[in-house]
C-alpha positions as YAML, in Angstrom:
chain: A
units: angstrom
residues:
- id: 1
  name: MET
  ca: [-0.24, -0.04, 0.21]
- id: 2
  name: LEU
  ca: [1.58, 3.22, -0.79]
- id: 3
  name: SER
  ca: [2.01, 5.98, 1.86]
- id: 4
  name: ILE
  ca: [0.54, 8.97, 1.94]
- id: 5
  name: PRO
  ca: [2.97, 11.87, 3.51]
- id: 6
  name: ARG
  ca: [1.54, 14.94, 5.17]
- id: 7
  name: GLN
  ca: [1.93, 18.34, 3.37]
- id: 8
  name: VAL
  ca: [2.40, 21.24, 5.62]
- id: 9
  name: ALA
  ca: [-1.08, 22.67, 6.04]
- id: 10
  name: GLY
  ca: [0.20, 25.59, 7.70]
- id: 11
  name: ILE
  ca: [3.20, 27.58, 9.48]
- id: 12
  name: VAL
  ca: [2.33, 29.53, 13.25]
- id: 13
  name: VAL
  ca: [4.79, 31.44, 14.64]
- id: 14
  name: PRO
  ca: [4.52, 31.77, 18.40]
- id: 15
  name: VAL
  ca: [3.09, 34.74, 19.59]
- id: 16
  name: PRO
  ca: [4.41, 36.31, 23.36]
- id: 17
  name: VAL
  ca: [1.99, 36.29, 26.10]
- id: 18
  name: VAL
  ca: [2.38, 36.57, 29.81]
- id: 19
  name: GLU
  ca: [0.06, 34.12, 32.09]
- id: 20
  name: GLY
  ca: [-0.26, 32.92, 35.25]
- id: 21
  name: ALA
  ca: [1.72, 36.41, 37.94]
- id: 22
  name: GLY
  ca: [3.44, 37.38, 35.20]
- id: 23
  name: VAL
  ca: [5.47, 34.66, 33.30]
- id: 24
  name: ARG
  ca: [6.48, 35.28, 29.94]
- id: 25
  name: LEU
  ca: [5.41, 32.69, 27.61]
- id: 26
  name: LYS
  ca: [5.33, 31.79, 23.91]
- id: 27
  name: ARG
  ca: [2.26, 30.37, 22.55]
- id: 28
  name: SER
  ca: [1.23, 28.52, 19.05]
- id: 29
  name: ILE
  ca: [-2.08, 27.09, 19.61]
- id: 30
  name: ALA
  ca: [-5.05, 29.50, 21.87]
- id: 31
  name: HIS
  ca: [-4.51, 32.88, 20.24]
- id: 32
  name: SER
  ca: [-5.63, 34.75, 16.70]
- id: 33
  name: GLN
  ca: [-3.89, 32.46, 14.01]
- id: 34
  name: LEU
  ca: [-4.24, 29.48, 15.48]
- id: 35
  name: ASP
  ca: [-7.41, 29.01, 18.17]
- id: 36
  name: TYR
  ca: [-7.68, 24.94, 18.61]
- id: 37
  name: LEU
  ca: [-6.57, 22.16, 16.33]
- id: 38
  name: ASP
  ca: [-8.82, 19.32, 17.66]
- id: 39
  name: PRO
  ca: [-8.37, 17.96, 20.15]
- id: 40
  name: PHE
  ca: [-5.55, 19.98, 21.13]
- id: 41
  name: LEU
  ca: [-6.54, 23.17, 23.22]
- id: 42
  name: LEU
  ca: [-3.57, 25.05, 24.09]
- id: 43
  name: PHE
  ca: [-0.12, 25.05, 23.46]
- id: 44
  name: ASP
  ca: [3.43, 27.09, 25.07]
- id: 45
  name: HIS
  ca: [6.69, 26.78, 25.22]
- id: 46
  name: PHE
  ca: [8.03, 28.67, 28.19]
- id: 47
  name: GLY
  ca: [11.48, 29.50, 29.98]
- id: 48
  name: SER
  ca: [14.04, 32.25, 30.09]
- id: 49
  name: ASP
  ca: [17.31, 32.94, 30.99]
- id: 50
  name: ASN
  ca: [16.23, 35.70, 33.21]
- id: 51
  name: PRO
  ca: [14.11, 34.22, 36.28]
- id: 52
  name: GLN
  ca: [11.75, 37.35, 36.59]
- id: 53
  name: ASP
  ca: [10.71, 36.23, 33.18]
- id: 54
  name: TYR
  ca: [9.01, 32.91, 35.31]
- id: 55
  name: VAL
  ca: [9.41, 32.61, 39.00]
- id: 56
  name: ALA
  ca: [6.23, 34.52, 40.64]
- id: 57
  name: GLY
  ca: [4.37, 30.96, 38.43]
- id: 58
  name: PHE
  ca: [0.98, 30.26, 38.65]
- id: 59
  name: PRO
  ca: [-0.81, 30.25, 42.09]
- id: 60
  name: MET
  ca: [-3.38, 27.70, 42.54]
- id: 61
  name: HIS
  ca: [-6.07, 28.23, 40.06]
- id: 62
  name: PRO
  ca: [-9.06, 25.50, 39.08]
- id: 63
  name: HIS
  ca: [-8.98, 23.71, 35.67]
- id: 64
  name: ARG
  ca: [-12.21, 21.39, 34.37]
- id: 65
  name: GLY
  ca: [-12.80, 19.06, 31.19]
- id: 66
  name: ILE
  ca: [-9.02, 19.19, 30.00]
- id: 67
  name: GLU
  ca: [-5.95, 17.11, 30.06]
- id: 68
  name: THR
  ca: [-2.65, 19.15, 30.93]
- id: 69
  name: VAL
  ca: [0.49, 17.98, 29.43]
- id: 70
  name: THR
  ca: [3.90, 19.63, 31.12]
- id: 71
  name: TYR
  ca: [7.49, 18.19, 29.30]
- id: 72
  name: MET
  ca: [10.24, 20.19, 31.41]
- id: 73
  name: LEU
  ca: [14.00, 20.28, 29.27]
- id: 74
  name: ALA
  ca: [15.86, 21.86, 32.42]
- id: 75
  name: GLY
  ca: [14.74, 23.85, 35.47]
- id: 76
  name: ILE
  ca: [12.18, 22.54, 37.59]
- id: 77
  name: VAL
  ca: [8.58, 23.16, 38.22]
- id: 78
  name: ARG
  ca: [7.08, 22.09, 41.59]
- id: 79
  name: HIS
  ca: [3.54, 21.54, 42.08]
- id: 80
  name: LYS
  ca: [0.69, 21.07, 44.38]
- id: 81
  name: ASP
  ca: [-3.13, 20.59, 44.32]
- id: 82
  name: SER
  ca: [-6.13, 20.26, 46.31]
- id: 83
  name: LEU
  ca: [-6.38, 16.86, 46.51]
- id: 84
  name: GLY
  ca: [-3.41, 16.72, 48.94]
- id: 85
  name: ASN
  ca: [-0.69, 16.18, 45.84]
- id: 86
  name: ALA
  ca: [2.92, 17.56, 45.57]
- id: 87
  name: GLY
  ca: [5.61, 17.14, 44.31]
- id: 88
  name: SER
  ca: [8.06, 18.50, 41.52]
- id: 89
  name: ILE
  ca: [8.81, 17.69, 37.82]
- id: 90
  name: ARG
  ca: [11.94, 18.23, 36.10]
- id: 91
  name: SER
  ca: [14.30, 18.40, 33.21]
- id: 92
  name: GLY
  ca: [12.96, 15.51, 30.97]
- id: 93
  name: ASP
  ca: [10.05, 14.56, 32.87]
- id: 94
  name: VAL
  ca: [7.00, 14.46, 32.20]
- id: 95
  name: GLN
  ca: [3.07, 15.39, 34.15]
- id: 96
  name: TRP
  ca: [-0.10, 14.46, 32.26]
- id: 97
  name: MET
  ca: [-3.32, 15.63, 34.29]
- id: 98
  name: THR
  ca: [-6.48, 14.54, 33.61]
- id: 99
  name: ALA
  ca: [-8.35, 17.94, 35.24]
- id: 100
  name: GLY
  ca: [-11.43, 16.13, 34.82]
- id: 101
  name: ARG
  ca: [-14.58, 17.35, 36.86]
- id: 102
  name: GLY
  ca: [-12.23, 20.00, 38.85]
- id: 103
  name: ILE
  ca: [-9.05, 20.12, 40.23]
- id: 104
  name: MET
  ca: [-7.02, 23.16, 42.00]
- id: 105
  name: HIS
  ca: [-3.69, 23.52, 41.33]
- id: 106
  name: GLU
  ca: [-0.45, 25.17, 41.16]
- id: 107
  name: GLU
  ca: [2.92, 25.00, 39.01]
- id: 108
  name: MET
  ca: [5.64, 27.43, 40.38]
- id: 109
  name: PRO
  ca: [8.53, 27.18, 38.07]
- id: 110
  name: GLN
  ca: [12.09, 27.66, 39.33]
- id: 111
  name: PRO
  ca: [15.73, 27.18, 37.34]
- id: 112
  name: LEU
  ca: [18.15, 24.36, 38.07]
- id: 113
  name: ASP
  ca: [22.25, 25.43, 36.89]
- id: 114
  name: ASP
  ca: [20.69, 28.30, 36.06]
- id: 115
  name: ARG
  ca: [18.34, 27.19, 33.07]
- id: 116
  name: MET
  ca: [14.48, 26.84, 32.73]
- id: 117
  name: GLU
  ca: [12.20, 25.53, 29.84]
- id: 118
  name: GLY
  ca: [9.33, 23.65, 28.62]
- id: 119
  name: PHE
  ca: [6.19, 22.80, 27.45]
- id: 120
  name: GLN
  ca: [2.41, 22.82, 28.27]
- id: 121
  name: LEU
  ca: [0.12, 21.10, 25.85]
- id: 122
  name: TRP
  ca: [-3.74, 21.09, 26.79]
- id: 123
  name: VAL
  ca: [-5.65, 18.19, 25.36]
- id: 124
  name: ASN
  ca: [-9.38, 18.11, 25.49]
- id: 125
  name: LEU
  ca: [-11.36, 15.81, 26.76]
- id: 126
  name: PRO
  ca: [-14.54, 14.14, 25.17]
- id: 127
  name: ALA
  ca: [-17.98, 14.39, 26.51]
- id: 128
  name: ALA
  ca: [-18.66, 11.26, 28.23]
- id: 129
  name: LEU
  ca: [-14.84, 12.22, 30.13]
- id: 130
  name: LYS
  ca: [-15.34, 15.95, 31.44]
- id: 131
  name: MET
  ca: [-16.70, 14.44, 34.45]
- id: 132
  name: THR
  ca: [-14.49, 12.14, 35.44]
- id: 133
  name: LYS
  ca: [-12.13, 11.62, 38.35]
- id: 134
  name: PRO
  ca: [-9.36, 13.58, 38.26]
- id: 135
  name: ARG
  ca: [-5.86, 11.91, 37.67]
- id: 136
  name: TYR
  ca: [-1.82, 12.56, 37.20]
- id: 137
  name: GLN
  ca: [0.70, 10.46, 35.15]
- id: 138
  name: ASP
  ca: [3.54, 11.29, 36.49]
- id: 139
  name: VAL
  ca: [6.73, 10.03, 34.48]
- id: 140
  name: PRO
  ca: [10.66, 10.30, 35.34]
- id: 141
  name: SER
  ca: [12.90, 11.10, 32.82]
- id: 142
  name: GLY
  ca: [14.38, 7.66, 33.18]
- id: 143
  name: ARG
  ca: [11.01, 5.81, 32.19]
- id: 144
  name: ILE
  ca: [10.46, 7.90, 28.92]
- id: 145
  name: PRO
  ca: [12.16, 5.41, 25.64]
- id: 146
  name: GLU
  ca: [14.79, 7.58, 23.31]
- id: 147
  name: ILE
  ca: [15.28, 5.40, 20.15]
- id: 148
  name: GLU
  ca: [17.62, 5.21, 16.96]
- id: 149
  name: CYS
  ca: [15.88, 5.58, 13.97]
- id: 150
  name: ASP
  ca: [17.14, 4.98, 9.95]
- id: 151
  name: GLY
  ca: [18.35, 8.26, 8.68]
- id: 152
  name: GLY
  ca: [19.56, 9.39, 12.13]
- id: 153
  name: ALA
  ca: [17.11, 10.74, 14.25]
- id: 154
  name: SER
  ca: [16.54, 9.70, 17.86]
- id: 155
  name: VAL
  ca: [13.26, 9.73, 19.52]
- id: 156
  name: LYS
  ca: [11.95, 10.02, 23.03]
- id: 157
  name: VAL
  ca: [8.68, 8.53, 23.41]
- id: 158
  name: ILE
  ca: [6.21, 10.12, 25.50]
- id: 159
  name: ALA
  ca: [3.21, 8.62, 24.46]
- id: 160
  name: GLY
  ca: [1.73, 6.48, 21.61]
- id: 161
  name: GLN
  ca: [4.27, 3.99, 19.39]
- id: 162
  name: VAL
  ca: [7.49, 4.40, 17.37]
- id: 163
  name: GLY
  ca: [8.35, 0.92, 15.77]
- id: 164
  name: ALA
  ca: [7.78, -1.49, 18.99]
- id: 165
  name: ILE
  ca: [8.77, 1.06, 21.55]
- id: 166
  name: ARG
  ca: [5.50, 2.66, 23.55]
- id: 167
  name: GLY
  ca: [5.64, 5.60, 25.67]
- id: 168
  name: PRO
  ca: [4.87, 5.37, 29.16]
- id: 169
  name: VAL
  ca: [1.61, 7.78, 28.99]
- id: 170
  name: THR
  ca: [-1.13, 5.42, 28.60]
- id: 171
  name: GLY
  ca: [-4.88, 5.14, 28.85]
- id: 172
  name: ILE
  ca: [-5.72, 8.56, 27.01]
- id: 173
  name: ALA
  ca: [-9.26, 9.00, 24.92]
- id: 174
  name: ALA
  ca: [-7.56, 11.19, 22.23]
- id: 175
  name: ASP
  ca: [-5.12, 8.33, 21.95]
- id: 176
  name: PRO
  ca: [-2.36, 10.93, 21.12]
- id: 177
  name: MET
  ca: [1.30, 10.63, 19.78]
- id: 178
  name: TYR
  ca: [3.58, 12.71, 21.81]
- id: 179
  name: LEU
  ca: [7.41, 12.95, 20.72]
- id: 180
  name: ASP
  ca: [10.87, 14.36, 21.21]
- id: 181
  name: VAL
  ca: [12.39, 14.24, 17.36]
- id: 182
  name: SER
  ca: [16.44, 15.42, 17.68]
- id: 183
  name: MET
  ca: [18.05, 15.07, 14.10]
- id: 184
  name: PRO
  ca: [22.09, 16.00, 13.23]
- id: 185
  name: SER
  ca: [22.16, 17.73, 9.85]
- id: 186
  name: GLY
  ca: [21.94, 15.64, 6.86]
- id: 187
  name: ALA
  ca: [19.44, 13.40, 8.39]
- id: 188
  name: THR
  ca: [15.99, 12.08, 7.64]
- id: 189
  name: PHE
  ca: [12.88, 10.98, 9.37]
- id: 190
  name: SER
  ca: [9.81, 8.58, 8.65]
- id: 191
  name: LEU
  ca: [7.08, 8.59, 11.29]
- id: 192
  name: PRO
  ca: [3.81, 6.75, 10.76]
- id: 193
  name: VAL
  ca: [0.59, 8.61, 12.05]
- id: 194
  name: ALA
  ca: [-2.82, 7.43, 11.91]
- id: 195
  name: LEU
  ca: [-5.17, 8.27, 9.03]
- id: 196
  name: GLY
  ca: [-7.73, 11.24, 10.47]
- id: 197
  name: HIS
  ca: [-5.78, 12.09, 13.28]
- id: 198
  name: ALA
  ca: [-4.76, 16.20, 13.52]
- id: 199
  name: ALA
  ca: [-0.88, 16.33, 13.65]
- id: 200
  name: PHE
  ca: [1.41, 19.24, 14.49]
- id: 201
  name: ALA
  ca: [4.96, 19.58, 14.75]
- id: 202
  name: TYR
  ca: [6.74, 21.98, 16.59]
- id: 203
  name: ILE
  ca: [10.74, 23.02, 15.68]
- id: 204
  name: TYR
  ca: [12.16, 24.62, 19.11]
- id: 205
  name: ARG
  ca: [16.00, 24.15, 18.23]
- id: 206
  name: GLY
  ca: [17.32, 24.37, 14.37]
- id: 207
  name: GLU
  ca: [15.40, 24.35, 11.20]
- id: 208
  name: ALA
  ca: [14.02, 21.70, 9.32]
- id: 209
  name: SER
  ca: [11.57, 20.76, 6.42]
- id: 210
  name: PHE
  ca: [8.77, 18.49, 6.25]
- id: 211
  name: GLY
  ca: [6.72, 17.10, 3.22]
- id: 212
  name: ASP
  ca: [6.71, 13.73, 0.51]
- id: 213
  name: ALA
  ca: [9.33, 12.33, -0.46]
- id: 214
  name: LYS
  ca: [11.46, 15.62, -1.35]
- id: 215
  name: ALA
  ca: [10.96, 17.10, 1.91]
- id: 216
  name: ALA
  ca: [15.12, 17.14, 2.50]
- id: 217
  name: ALA
  ca: [15.03, 19.51, -0.67]
- id: 218
  name: GLY
  ca: [12.05, 21.32, 0.51]
- id: 219
  name: THR
  ca: [11.85, 25.08, 2.24]
- id: 220
  name: LEU
  ca: [13.71, 24.64, 5.50]
- id: 221
  name: HIS
  ca: [11.62, 26.41, 8.36]
- id: 222
  name: PRO
  ca: [13.52, 28.02, 11.66]
- id: 223
  name: GLY
  ca: [12.05, 27.55, 15.20]
- id: 224
  name: PRO
  ca: [10.24, 28.82, 16.57]
- id: 225
  name: ARG
  ca: [7.80, 27.48, 14.62]
- id: 226
  name: LEU
  ca: [4.51, 25.49, 14.71]
- id: 227
  name: ILE
  ca: [3.57, 23.02, 11.39]
- id: 228
  name: VAL
  ca: [0.01, 21.95, 10.92]
- id: 229
  name: PHE
  ca: [-0.03, 18.50, 8.99]
- id: 230
  name: GLU
  ca: [-2.96, 17.83, 6.17]
- id: 231
  name: ASP
  ca: [-4.20, 14.42, 6.75]
- id: 232
  name: GLY
  ca: [-2.04, 11.39, 5.35]
- id: 233
  name: ASP
  ca: [-0.83, 8.27, 7.03]
- id: 234
  name: SER
  ca: [2.99, 9.75, 7.95]
- id: 235
  name: ILE
  ca: [5.49, 12.37, 8.66]
- id: 236
  name: LEU
  ca: [8.44, 13.16, 6.43]
- id: 237
  name: ALA
  ca: [11.16, 15.19, 7.62]
- id: 238
  name: ALA
  ca: [14.59, 16.23, 6.70]
- id: 239
  name: THR
  ca: [17.82, 18.28, 7.87]
- id: 240
  name: ARG
  ca: [20.22, 19.95, 5.51]
- id: 241
  name: ASN
  ca: [22.90, 22.08, 7.23]
- id: 242
  name: ALA
  ca: [22.08, 22.02, 10.55]
- id: 243
  name: PRO
  ca: [20.31, 20.15, 13.03]
- id: 244
  name: ALA
  ca: [17.18, 20.44, 14.50]
- id: 245
  name: ARG
  ca: [15.06, 19.62, 17.48]
- id: 246
  name: PHE
  ca: [11.08, 19.01, 17.45]
- id: 247
  name: LEU
  ca: [8.07, 18.12, 19.24]
- id: 248
  name: ILE
  ca: [5.36, 15.76, 17.02]
- id: 249
  name: ALA
  ca: [2.18, 15.51, 17.99]
- id: 250
  name: SER
  ca: [-1.11, 14.19, 17.31]
- id: 251
  name: GLY
  ca: [-4.48, 12.52, 18.59]
- id: 252
  name: LYS
  ca: [-7.53, 11.78, 17.35]
- id: 253
  name: PRO
  ca: [-10.44, 14.95, 17.13]
- id: 254
  name: LEU
  ca: [-13.40, 14.87, 18.95]
- id: 255
  name: ARG
  ca: [-15.18, 16.74, 16.64]
- id: 256
  name: GLU
  ca: [-17.50, 17.87, 19.48]
- id: 257
  name: PRO
  ca: [-19.07, 21.30, 20.57]
- id: 258
  name: VAL
  ca: [-16.19, 23.24, 22.27]
- id: 259
  name: ALA
  ca: [-17.41, 25.87, 25.10]
- id: 260
  name: ARG
  ca: [-13.82, 27.80, 26.43]
- id: 261
  name: HIS
  ca: [-13.96, 29.93, 29.74]
- id: 262
  name: GLY
  ca: [-10.34, 30.30, 31.12]
- id: 263
  name: PRO
  ca: [-9.05, 26.93, 32.23]
- id: 264
  name: PHE
  ca: [-12.94, 25.60, 32.02]
- id: 265
  name: VAL
  ca: [-13.26, 23.74, 28.36]
- id: 266
  name: MET
  ca: [-16.94, 22.26, 28.46]
- id: 267
  name: ASN
  ca: [-19.63, 21.41, 25.51]
- id: 268
  name: THR
  ca: [-21.67, 23.83, 26.04]
- id: 269
  name: ARG
  ca: [-22.15, 27.83, 27.78]
- id: 270
  name: GLU
  ca: [-24.60, 26.45, 30.84]
- id: 271
  name: GLU
  ca: [-21.54, 23.62, 31.81]
- id: 272
  name: ILE
  ca: [-19.40, 26.46, 32.16]
- id: 273
  name: ALA
  ca: [-21.92, 28.57, 33.90]
- id: 274
  name: GLN
  ca: [-22.57, 25.43, 36.28]
- id: 275
  name: ALA
  ca: [-18.47, 25.07, 36.36]
- id: 276
  name: LEU
  ca: [-17.93, 28.77, 37.65]
- id: 277
  name: GLN
  ca: [-21.07, 28.71, 40.22]
- id: 278
  name: ASP
  ca: [-19.23, 25.06, 41.69]
- id: 279
  name: LEU
  ca: [-16.05, 27.64, 41.83]
- id: 280
  name: ARG
  ca: [-17.96, 30.44, 43.66]
- id: 281
  name: GLU
  ca: [-20.03, 27.98, 46.37]
- id: 282
  name: GLY
  ca: [-16.88, 25.62, 47.61]
- id: 283
  name: THR
  ca: [-17.97, 22.69, 45.23]
- id: 284
  name: PHE
  ca: [-15.66, 22.82, 42.76]
- id: 285
  name: VAL
  ca: [-13.48, 20.22, 43.88]
- id: 286
  name: ARG
  ca: [-14.96, 16.78, 44.75]
- id: 287
  name: GLU
  ca: [-14.01, 13.80, 46.58]
...
């Protein structure tokens, strides 16, 4: 069967935003150019050499109806929540939090060896699971497999499967794939992706080209850029004179109505109103 390589459907230049108590971010999903890429609701790249850009962090705040995925490249994020959980994620670690029916939590970034950098992705929950019990999947870096691929790329498999290797994050409704890909100069990379799933790449180091079998001669996209792909059953990437490092995410679209209000994402405005009422009345977090 012939493969159908995914072509580039759009290119998003991240926009600077300030969130939390004053954290400076680069946002690629959830702004005027790309509001939503079903099932992905938000994608932020955070990090700075100046601690004043992030140490104020994200004090206690609510979430309902979504999953948040935090992947650290450098530094530490200390977290605690209204259910009594507390801990920290460090360089190379991942936290996949299912907010479900409601959780209050805080995330406070700190430098480690004078560095702090990472990503946060929001994944929508289907209507049937929006009021599910909250849970965490905390994955230390040592549990994230890294494989070497033909063509020279190395891949950290956070969720989904590459070849025979499956990532440690499982049981997610959107059936996601989430990878961190490193390519030296002059390398190629080919990745099977499920037909019908939404997919993007986020280049955060160097530059790479994407497309069909001629990707090696295609347009080079420098980081930071988010590349949105058309449908197909594979993603092809190539580098030329410089290396590249990028994330790839794919997931099954929910094709359900989206009602969004800050950290709440439900299916109707009435459900948003109920979330706000629960917050006012102190019934937002349920055992």
